C-alpha positions as CSV (number, residue, x, y, z in Angstrom):
1,M,-18.5,54.2,-83.4
2,E,-15.2,53.9,-85.2
3,S,-14.5,52.0,-89.0
4,N,-12.8,48.9,-89.1
5,N,-9.4,50.8,-90.0
6,D,-9.8,53.1,-86.9
7,S,-10.5,50.3,-84.8
8,S,-7.0,48.4,-85.6
9,T,-5.1,51.6,-84.3
10,R,-7.6,52.5,-81.4
11,F,-7.4,49.9,-79.3
12,R,-3.9,50.7,-79.3
13,D,-4.2,54.1,-78.0
14,I,-6.9,52.7,-75.2
15,A,-4.5,50.8,-74.1
16,R,-2.2,53.0,-73.6
17,Q,-4.2,55.5,-71.9
18,L,-5.3,53.4,-69.7
19,R,-1.9,51.7,-69.1
20,E,-0.6,55.7,-68.0
21,E,-3.9,56.1,-65.8
22,L,-3.0,52.2,-64.0
23,A,0.4,53.3,-63.5
24,S,-0.4,57.1,-62.0
25,G,-2.6,55.4,-59.2
26,R,-5.3,56.4,-60.7
27,Y,-7.5,53.6,-59.6
28,G,-5.8,52.8,-56.5
29,V,-3.8,49.6,-54.9
30,E,-7.2,47.6,-54.9
31,G,-8.9,50.1,-57.2
32,R,-11.5,48.7,-60.0
33,M,-11.1,49.8,-63.5
34,P,-14.4,51.4,-65.2
35,S,-16.5,48.5,-66.5
36,E,-16.2,47.8,-70.4
37,A,-19.6,49.6,-70.9
38,Q,-18.1,52.6,-69.0
39,L,-15.1,51.9,-71.1
40,V,-17.3,52.2,-74.4
41,R,-19.2,55.6,-73.5
42,R,-15.8,57.0,-72.5
43,F,-13.9,56.4,-75.9
44,G,-16.8,56.3,-78.3
45,V,-16.0,53.0,-79.4
46,S,-17.5,49.6,-79.9
47,R,-17.1,46.8,-77.1
48,P,-15.0,44.6,-79.1
49,T,-12.4,47.4,-79.1
50,V,-12.7,48.0,-75.6
51,A,-12.2,44.1,-74.9
52,R,-8.8,44.2,-77.3
53,A,-7.7,47.1,-75.5
54,L,-8.2,45.3,-72.0
55,G,-7.0,42.1,-73.8
56,V,-3.6,43.9,-74.6
57,L,-3.6,45.2,-70.4
58,A,-3.9,41.4,-69.5
59,G,-1.0,40.2,-71.4
60,E,0.8,42.6,-69.6
61,G,-0.1,40.9,-66.5
62,L,-1.5,44.8,-65.8
63,L,-4.9,43.1,-65.0
64,E,-6.2,40.1,-64.1
């Protein structure tokens, strides 16, 4: 898992990557994003870091 310093910027990197994937249509119009658990494994970070990244995207109106 990441250190506190890493997590303070890592969530932004994850949000950026997921934002790009959403924009590219990777998940389709009605597609489902991977679960938090899947994203934790994929990015090798803690669940709060993934939740923070998803919160950024939700705040931008990209996720419900």
